[in-house]
C-alpha positions as CSV (number, residue, x, y, z in Angstrom):
1,M,-27.3,19.1,21.0
2,S,-29.3,18.7,17.8
3,K,-28.3,16.3,15.0
4,S,-27.8,19.3,12.6
5,S,-25.5,21.1,15.0
6,I,-23.4,18.0,15.5
7,L,-23.0,17.6,11.7
8,D,-22.2,21.3,11.4
9,R,-19.5,21.0,14.0
10,L,-18.1,17.8,12.3
11,S,-18.0,19.6,8.9
12,T,-15.5,22.1,10.3
13,L,-13.0,19.3,11.1
14,D,-10.2,18.0,8.8
15,T,-9.6,14.3,8.4
16,N,-6.4,14.5,10.5
17,T,-8.3,15.7,13.5
18,V,-11.0,13.0,13.1
19,S,-8.3,10.3,12.6
20,D,-6.5,11.4,15.8
21,A,-9.7,11.5,17.8
22,L,-10.6,7.9,16.6
23,D,-7.1,6.7,17.4
24,F,-7.4,8.3,20.9
25,L,-10.6,6.4,21.4
26,H,-9.1,3.2,20.0
27,L,-11.7,3.1,17.2
28,K,-11.0,2.0,13.7
29,G,-12.0,4.7,11.3
30,A,-10.2,4.3,8.0
31,T,-10.7,2.5,4.8
32,Y,-7.6,2.5,2.6
33,G,-7.6,3.8,-0.9
34,L,-10.7,6.0,-0.9
35,Q,-10.4,9.2,-2.9
36,P,-12.7,11.8,-4.3
37,L,-13.5,11.0,-7.9
38,W,-13.6,14.6,-9.0
39,D,-12.8,17.9,-7.2
40,C,-15.9,17.5,-5.0
41,P,-16.4,18.9,-1.6
42,K,-16.0,16.9,1.6
43,I,-19.2,15.3,2.9
44,V,-20.5,15.0,6.4
45,G,-23.8,13.2,7.3
46,R,-25.6,10.4,8.9
47,A,-24.7,7.1,7.2
48,S,-27.1,4.9,5.4
49,T,-25.0,1.8,5.0
50,V,-25.3,-0.7,2.2
51,K,-23.5,-4.0,1.8
52,V,-23.5,-5.5,-1.7
53,G,-22.5,-9.0,-2.8
54,P,-22.2,-11.0,-6.0
55,K,-25.4,-11.7,-7.9
56,T,-25.9,-15.4,-8.4
57,D,-28.2,-15.6,-11.4
58,A,-29.1,-13.7,-14.6
59,A,-32.7,-12.9,-13.6
60,P,-33.7,-9.2,-13.9
61,T,-33.9,-7.2,-10.7
62,T,-34.4,-3.7,-9.5
63,H,-31.0,-1.8,-9.2
64,L,-29.5,-2.9,-5.9
65,L,-29.4,0.6,-4.5
66,T,-32.9,1.8,-5.4
67,P,-34.6,0.6,-2.2
68,V,-32.0,2.3,0.0
69,I,-32.3,5.6,-1.9
70,D,-36.1,5.4,-1.8
71,A,-36.0,4.9,2.0
72,V,-34.1,8.2,2.6
73,T,-36.4,10.8,4.1
74,T,-34.0,13.5,5.4
75,D,-31.4,15.6,3.8
76,D,-28.6,14.7,6.3
77,R,-27.7,11.3,4.7
78,I,-24.7,10.0,3.0
79,L,-24.5,6.5,1.4
80,V,-21.7,4.2,2.5
81,I,-21.4,1.1,0.3
82,S,-19.1,-1.9,0.9
83,G,-18.8,-5.5,-0.3
84,G,-19.4,-6.6,-3.9
85,I,-16.9,-8.0,-6.3
86,D,-13.4,-6.6,-6.5
87,G,-13.1,-4.3,-9.5
88,V,-16.9,-4.2,-10.4
89,S,-18.9,-1.0,-10.0
90,C,-22.2,-0.7,-8.2
91,W,-22.4,3.1,-8.8
92,G,-22.9,5.3,-11.8
93,D,-24.5,8.6,-13.0
94,I,-28.1,7.3,-13.0
95,I,-27.9,6.4,-9.3
96,A,-26.0,9.7,-8.6
97,N,-28.9,11.6,-10.2
98,A,-31.5,9.7,-8.1
99,S,-29.5,10.4,-5.0
100,K,-29.1,14.1,-5.8
101,A,-32.9,14.3,-6.3
102,K,-33.4,12.8,-2.8
103,R,-31.0,15.4,-1.4
104,I,-28.5,12.8,-0.3
105,R,-25.2,14.6,0.5
106,G,-22.8,12.2,-1.2
107,T,-21.6,8.6,-1.5
108,I,-18.6,6.7,-0.2
109,I,-17.9,3.4,-1.9
110,D,-15.4,0.8,-0.6
111,G,-15.1,-0.4,-4.2
112,M,-15.3,1.0,-7.7
113,S,-17.5,3.6,-9.4
114,R,-18.1,4.7,-13.0
115,D,-19.7,7.6,-14.9
116,I,-17.6,10.2,-13.1
117,D,-18.5,13.0,-15.5
118,G,-22.2,12.5,-14.8
119,S,-21.7,12.8,-11.0
120,R,-19.6,15.9,-11.6
121,E,-22.2,17.5,-13.9
122,V,-24.9,17.3,-11.2
123,S,-22.4,18.2,-8.4
124,Y,-22.9,14.9,-6.6
125,P,-19.8,14.0,-4.4
126,V,-18.5,10.5,-4.9
127,Y,-15.5,8.9,-3.1
128,S,-14.3,5.5,-4.0
129,C,-11.3,3.2,-4.5
130,G,-11.3,3.7,-8.3
131,D,-13.1,4.7,-11.4
132,Q,-12.3,2.1,-14.1
133,P,-14.4,-0.9,-13.2
134,S,-14.8,-4.1,-15.1
135,S,-18.2,-5.6,-15.9
136,D,-19.9,-8.4,-14.0
137,P,-21.6,-10.9,-16.3
138,Y,-24.8,-10.9,-14.2
139,G,-24.9,-7.1,-13.7
140,P,-24.8,-5.4,-10.3
141,G,-24.7,-7.4,-7.1
142,R,-27.3,-8.1,-4.5
143,L,-28.2,-5.9,-1.6
144,S,-28.1,-6.1,2.2
145,W,-28.9,-3.1,4.3
């Protein structure tokens, strides 16, 4: 079975069916508190995972997600981001625009996001735990992927 046909089949399932299947297989499959940040469509794709962490100095750097977005070469990807600092955003409309240009299907953040209107304006789906982040004095965190 091709990767695209698997994704097509998964896209027809609702979250309850997926959750029940994971329970049956004794697999953990939930992150609590995630919600769509606008009335966006559900997303199904192969995950490009990113773990962010606190930045430890004030030196300028490339945005922590740029290398991951640049590495995407197919249109079947979603970004899954975890880690970071509670309440601090690693996502906004500039990164949503870059992801949309790379034909990434959407982003799931186990953390905060901002610039929701910008994501909505380019029809880029974002799911996260909230949309009113605080600021980190050193800017966005570091990257591990």
